C-alpha positions as CSV (number, residue, x, y, z in Angstrom):
1,X,88.7,87.2,132.5
2,X,92.5,87.8,132.2
3,X,94.7,90.8,132.1
4,X,97.6,91.0,129.6
5,X,100.3,93.6,130.2
6,X,101.1,95.5,127.0
7,X,103.8,98.2,126.5
8,X,101.5,100.1,124.1
9,X,98.0,100.0,125.8
10,X,98.9,99.1,129.4
11,X,96.5,96.4,130.5
12,X,94.5,94.5,127.9
13,X,91.5,92.8,129.4
14,X,90.4,89.5,127.8
15,X,86.9,88.2,128.6
16,X,86.3,84.5,129.0
17,X,85.3,84.0,125.3
18,X,88.4,86.0,124.1
19,X,90.6,83.8,126.4
20,X,89.2,80.7,124.8
21,X,89.9,82.0,121.3
22,X,93.4,83.1,122.3
23,X,94.1,79.6,123.8
24,X,93.6,77.8,120.5
25,X,96.6,76.5,118.6
26,X,95.8,78.7,115.6
27,X,96.0,81.9,117.7
28,X,99.1,80.7,119.6
29,X,100.9,80.2,116.3
30,X,100.9,84.0,115.9
31,X,103.5,84.2,118.6
32,X,105.9,82.8,116.0
33,X,104.9,85.2,113.2
34,X,106.8,88.5,113.3
35,X,104.7,91.6,112.7
36,X,107.1,93.2,110.3
37,X,108.8,90.2,108.7
38,X,112.5,90.9,108.1
39,X,112.5,94.5,109.2
40,X,114.4,93.4,112.3
41,X,117.5,93.3,110.0
42,X,117.3,97.1,109.8
43,X,115.7,97.7,113.2
44,X,116.9,95.0,115.7
45,X,114.1,95.6,118.2
46,X,111.3,95.0,115.6
47,X,110.7,91.5,116.8
48,X,107.1,92.0,117.9
49,X,104.6,89.5,116.6
50,X,101.1,89.2,115.2
51,X,100.1,87.8,118.5
52,X,100.5,91.1,120.5
53,X,99.2,93.1,117.6
54,X,96.0,91.1,117.5
55,X,95.5,91.6,121.2
56,X,96.1,95.3,120.7
57,X,93.5,95.5,117.8
58,X,91.0,93.7,120.0
59,X,91.6,96.1,122.8
60,X,91.1,99.2,120.6
61,X,88.1,97.7,118.9
62,X,86.5,97.1,122.3
63,X,87.3,100.7,123.3
64,X,85.7,102.0,120.1
65,X,82.6,99.9,120.8
66,X,82.3,101.2,124.3
67,X,81.7,104.6,122.8
68,X,79.4,103.1,120.1
69,X,77.4,100.3,121.6
70,X,75.4,99.8,118.4
71,X,78.4,98.1,116.9
72,X,78.0,94.3,116.9
73,X,80.0,92.7,119.6
74,X,81.2,90.1,117.2
75,X,83.2,92.7,115.3
76,X,85.4,93.0,118.4
77,X,86.2,89.3,118.3
78,X,86.8,89.6,114.5
79,X,89.4,92.2,115.3
80,X,91.1,89.7,117.6
81,X,91.2,87.0,114.9
82,X,91.7,89.1,111.7
83,X,95.4,88.1,111.2
84,X,95.2,84.3,111.8
85,X,96.0,83.6,108.2
86,X,99.4,85.4,108.0
87,X,102.3,83.4,106.6
88,X,105.7,83.3,108.2
89,X,107.3,86.7,108.0
90,X,103.8,88.3,107.6
91,X,103.3,90.1,104.3
92,X,106.6,89.1,102.7
93,X,105.3,85.8,101.2
94,X,102.2,87.4,99.7
95,X,104.3,87.8,96.6
96,X,103.9,84.1,96.1
97,X,100.6,83.1,97.8
98,X,97.1,84.4,98.1
99,X,96.5,87.3,100.5
100,X,96.4,86.3,104.2
101,X,92.7,87.0,104.4
102,X,92.0,83.9,102.5
103,X,94.2,81.9,104.9
104,X,92.3,83.4,107.8
105,X,89.0,82.0,106.5
106,X,90.6,78.6,105.8
107,X,92.1,78.4,109.3
108,X,88.7,79.3,110.9
109,X,86.9,76.7,108.9
110,X,89.4,73.9,109.7
111,X,90.9,74.8,113.0
112,X,90.0,74.5,116.7
113,X,89.3,78.3,116.7
114,X,86.4,77.7,114.4
115,X,84.8,75.3,116.9
116,X,85.0,78.0,119.6
117,X,83.5,80.6,117.2
118,X,80.6,78.3,116.3
119,X,79.4,78.4,119.9
120,X,78.3,82.0,119.3
121,X,78.3,82.7,115.6
122,X,77.8,80.9,112.3
123,X,81.0,80.9,110.2
124,X,79.2,82.8,107.5
125,X,78.2,85.5,110.0
126,X,81.7,85.7,111.4
127,X,83.3,86.0,108.0
128,X,81.1,89.0,107.4
129,X,82.3,90.5,110.7
130,X,85.9,90.2,109.5
131,X,84.9,92.8,106.8
132,X,83.3,95.1,109.4
133,X,84.6,98.8,109.2
134,X,85.8,98.4,112.8
135,X,88.2,95.7,111.6
136,X,88.8,96.6,108.0
137,X,87.8,100.1,107.3
138,X,89.4,103.4,106.4
139,X,90.3,104.1,110.0
140,X,90.1,100.9,112.0
141,X,91.4,99.2,115.1
142,X,93.9,97.3,113.1
143,X,95.7,100.3,111.6
144,X,95.5,102.2,114.8
145,X,97.3,99.5,116.7
146,X,100.0,98.6,114.1
147,X,101.1,102.1,113.4
148,X,101.7,102.9,117.1
149,X,103.1,99.5,117.9
150,X,105.5,99.4,114.9
151,X,106.8,102.9,115.7
152,X,107.4,101.8,119.3
153,X,109.3,98.6,118.5
154,X,111.4,100.2,115.7
155,X,112.2,103.2,117.8
156,X,110.8,105.5,115.0
157,X,109.1,108.6,116.4
158,X,106.6,108.9,113.6
159,X,103.8,106.9,115.3
160,X,102.8,109.7,117.7
161,X,99.0,109.4,117.3
162,X,96.5,110.6,119.9
163,X,94.5,107.4,120.0
164,X,92.4,108.5,123.0
165,X,91.2,111.6,121.2
166,X,90.6,109.7,118.0
167,X,88.6,106.9,119.7
168,X,86.5,109.4,121.6
169,X,85.6,111.1,118.4
170,X,84.7,108.1,116.3
171,X,80.9,107.7,115.7
172,X,79.2,104.6,114.2
173,X,76.4,105.7,111.8
174,X,75.2,102.1,111.1
175,X,77.4,101.7,108.1
176,X,80.8,103.2,108.8
177,X,82.9,104.9,111.5
178,X,82.8,108.7,111.1
179,X,85.4,111.0,112.6
180,X,84.0,113.8,114.7
181,X,85.2,117.3,114.0
182,X,87.3,117.4,117.1
183,X,89.0,114.2,116.0
184,X,90.0,115.4,112.6
185,X,93.6,116.4,113.7
186,X,94.1,113.0,115.3
187,X,92.9,111.2,112.1
188,X,95.1,113.4,110.0
189,X,98.1,112.4,112.3
190,X,97.3,108.8,111.8
191,X,97.7,109.1,108.0
192,X,100.8,111.3,108.5
193,X,102.3,108.6,110.7
194,X,101.6,105.9,108.1
195,X,103.0,108.1,105.3
196,X,106.2,108.6,107.3
197,X,106.5,105.0,108.4
198,X,106.2,103.7,104.9
199,X,109.6,104.7,103.5
200,X,111.4,104.6,106.8
201,X,110.1,101.1,108.0
202,X,107.7,99.3,105.7
203,X,109.8,99.8,102.6
204,X,113.3,100.0,104.1
205,X,115.7,98.8,101.5
206,X,117.4,96.3,103.8
207,X,114.1,94.4,104.6
208,X,113.0,94.6,101.0
209,X,116.2,93.0,99.8
210,X,116.1,90.3,102.5
211,X,112.4,89.7,101.8
212,X,113.1,89.3,98.1
213,X,115.8,86.8,98.9
214,X,113.4,84.9,101.2
215,X,110.7,84.8,98.5
216,X,113.2,83.4,96.0
217,X,114.3,80.7,98.5
218,X,110.7,79.7,99.1
219,X,109.9,79.7,95.4
220,X,112.9,77.5,94.6
221,X,112.1,75.2,97.5
222,X,108.6,74.7,96.0
223,X,106.6,74.9,99.2
224,X,102.9,74.5,98.4
225,X,100.1,76.8,99.6
226,X,98.7,73.9,101.6
227,X,102.0,73.7,103.5
228,X,102.8,77.3,104.0
229,X,99.5,78.4,105.4
230,X,100.0,76.3,108.6
231,X,103.8,76.9,109.0
232,X,105.3,79.3,111.5
233,X,108.7,81.0,111.1
234,X,110.5,78.2,113.0
235,X,109.1,75.6,110.5
236,X,110.0,77.7,107.5
237,X,113.5,78.6,108.5
238,X,114.3,75.0,109.5
239,X,113.0,73.8,106.2
240,X,115.0,76.3,104.2
241,X,118.2,75.8,106.2
242,X,118.1,72.0,105.6
243,X,116.9,72.1,102.0
244,X,118.2,69.6,99.5
245,X,118.8,72.4,97.1
246,X,122.1,74.2,97.6
247,X,120.8,77.5,96.2
248,X,118.1,77.6,98.8
249,X,120.6,76.9,101.6
250,X,122.8,79.6,100.2
251,X,120.1,82.2,100.2
252,X,119.0,81.3,103.7
253,X,122.6,81.4,105.0
254,X,123.0,84.8,103.5
255,X,119.9,86.1,105.3
256,X,120.9,84.5,108.6
257,X,124.4,86.1,108.4
258,X,123.0,89.4,106.9
259,X,125.2,89.0,103.9
260,X,122.5,90.4,101.7
261,X,122.4,91.1,98.0
262,X,123.3,94.6,96.8
263,X,121.1,97.1,95.0
264,X,121.7,97.1,91.2
265,X,118.6,99.2,90.5
266,X,116.5,101.0,93.1
267,X,114.2,103.7,91.7
268,X,110.6,105.0,91.8
269,X,110.6,105.4,88.0
270,X,108.1,102.8,86.8
271,X,109.0,101.1,83.5
272,X,105.7,99.2,83.6
273,X,104.8,95.7,84.6
274,X,105.5,94.2,81.1
275,X,109.0,95.6,80.9
276,X,109.8,94.4,84.4
277,X,108.4,90.9,83.7
278,X,110.6,90.6,80.6
279,X,113.6,91.9,82.6
280,X,112.9,89.2,85.3
281,X,112.8,86.4,82.7
282,X,116.1,87.5,81.1
283,X,117.9,87.8,84.4
284,X,116.6,84.5,85.7
285,X,117.8,82.8,82.5
286,X,121.3,84.3,82.8
287,X,121.9,84.6,86.6
288,X,119.4,82.2,88.2
289,X,119.0,83.0,91.9
290,X,122.0,85.4,91.9
291,X,119.8,88.3,90.6
292,X,116.4,89.1,91.9
293,X,113.8,91.5,90.6
294,X,111.6,93.1,93.3
295,X,108.5,94.8,91.8
296,X,105.9,95.2,94.6
297,X,102.4,96.9,94.4
298,X,102.2,100.6,95.0
299,X,101.0,101.8,98.4
300,X,97.4,102.6,99.1
301,X,96.2,105.1,101.6
302,X,92.7,104.1,102.3
303,X,92.5,106.4,105.3
304,X,92.1,109.4,103.0
305,X,88.5,108.1,102.3
306,X,87.5,108.3,106.0
307,X,84.5,110.5,106.5
308,X,84.7,113.4,108.9
309,X,82.0,115.6,110.4
310,X,82.1,119.3,109.4
311,X,79.7,122.2,109.6
312,X,78.7,121.5,106.0
313,X,78.0,117.8,106.7
314,X,80.1,114.6,106.1
315,X,83.2,115.1,103.9
316,X,86.2,112.9,103.1
317,X,89.3,113.5,105.1
318,X,91.2,114.2,101.9
319,X,88.7,116.9,101.1
320,X,89.1,118.8,104.3
321,X,92.8,118.3,104.9
322,X,95.4,119.9,102.6
323,X,98.0,117.8,104.3
324,X,96.3,114.6,103.6
325,X,95.9,115.6,99.9
326,X,99.6,116.3,99.7
327,X,100.4,112.9,101.3
328,X,98.2,111.1,98.8
329,X,100.0,112.9,95.9
330,X,103.4,112.0,97.4
331,X,102.6,108.3,98.0
332,X,104.1,107.1,94.8
333,X,107.4,108.8,95.5
334,X,107.8,106.4,98.5
335,X,107.4,103.4,96.3
336,X,110.5,101.8,94.8
337,X,111.2,98.8,92.7
338,X,114.6,97.1,92.5
339,X,117.0,94.6,91.1
340,X,119.3,93.0,93.7
341,X,122.3,90.8,93.1
342,X,125.0,88.9,94.9
343,X,128.0,91.2,95.3
344,X,130.3,89.2,93.1
345,X,128.0,89.4,90.1
346,X,126.6,92.9,90.7
347,X,128.5,94.6,87.9
348,X,127.6,91.9,85.4
349,X,123.9,92.2,86.4
350,X,124.1,96.0,86.1
351,X,125.4,95.8,82.5
352,X,122.6,93.3,81.7
353,X,119.9,95.5,83.2
354,X,121.2,98.6,81.3
355,X,121.2,96.7,78.1
356,X,117.7,95.2,78.6
357,X,116.1,98.5,79.7
358,X,117.8,100.8,77.1
């Protein structure tokens, strides 16, 4: 057993099996994967990694299970390993490659961590545990940790969630985690925190622009899925800085020096995927890597579907909380798509965009 000192949860206790999982090369790689990708360009202290987040998710999952011993113990270890498949800079490169969950399964199948898992579980059994509501549910250990942790490291005061009260009032009914009536306010605050963090942190325009530039650099470099899924950020940055392609080196130098592209378009008015795809083709043909279209998926707020106990029986959180309903209605206003361009061509790109979208 080992104790890990954590600024969010205090002491995190790792049992011997957890220690063996953490000591594998695949888990240690998470030390070199930043939790929030390029958000540190907007919030300099946001340098925390998937490593400590995974430990925090494990800690919260174990605490939830202490109140609900019928939950399979393996789900706690699944919470520990749920992010193994993240690419360098976390979600940023999911614009190019499959979602990280696929990478997690591949790493477990092919890495040393899978050998440790097989001592207790079949891989088929463990892959099912990765889908457990404790790990991937409407209100789960993953979200509970990252919202509080991200708020702490960015210095944003939105992540003030009463985790103790929420954990004490989560009940496992054999299929899902249900929020007790006394935990409704804490669950509501969790969703409020995420709603506030989304525009302020997760969709901050600086990190979105830098992320779009990184995606373009990786795309131009032509890094295969087989390569990227085992890289860490040191590997990737080194590769891009020393690329044989000058446009890739140019993009990486701009990110390194924070000489980022400027916003040409930045709006939550959605012209539709077809119009954006056509715009992207035209701009690439005329401006190459000097103009980038960033059209990311709209946010989902799965927590609204969490079930809470009321005097009338189980109801969805969104049905009992007017605040949650309003947050769901407002979620699309937090979403933006954009066109970014190097400063010296910005006016030309703007004229082209206006012509193409008129």
